N, C-alpha and C positions, 0 to 999 in steps of 0.2 A: 780947218774944220773944228767944230766944237765937240768936246767930249761930254756926255751926259753926267750929271751930278752923281748918279749912283756909281758910275765908273770911278769917280774920284774918291769915293768913300770906301770902296771895297779894297781889301788887301790885294797886292799883286800875286799872280800865280807863281808857284815855286819853279825854278828852272827845270826843264825836262830832264829826266833821268836821275834826278836827285831824290833820294828817299830820306824822309825825315826820321831820325832815330834819336829819341830822348832817353834811352835807357841809362845813359851815363849821368843824367841830371838827377839831383835830389828833388823828389816831388815836393810841392808846396806844403802839403799836409804834414809831411815829416818835419819840415822846418818849424811849422806852427806848433806841433806837438812838442818838439824839443825845446823851443823857446818858452812854452808854457811851463814845462817841467822845471826849467832853470829858474823862472820867476817864482814859482811856488817854493822851490828849494831855498831860494835866497830870502824869501819873506817869512818862512816858517819860524825861524828863531825869534822874530820880532812880534808875531801875531798869534803864536800857538796858544798862549794862555787865554787870550780874548776869544779865540775860536772855540776852545774847549768850554769856556763859560757859556757861549751862545748855544753850543750843542747840548750841554746839560740842561739849560733853561728850556730849550725846545723839547727835549725828551720828557722833562718834568711836566710841561704843559700838555703833551700828548697822552702820557700815561696817567694823568689825573693827579 
């Protein structure tokens, strides 16, 4: 017999009696936040002067 295409594309059902528990896993947003903080900390020594100059220029334009 032929299985409908929708049945092929849907994920299989979990085994009966098995409860999915993700409490031990690190959530994705924690990893993204940690990696972003590491990148910022690594780049700060190289771009801090340029960023401060941009901020001063932006504040000067806003304040008149």
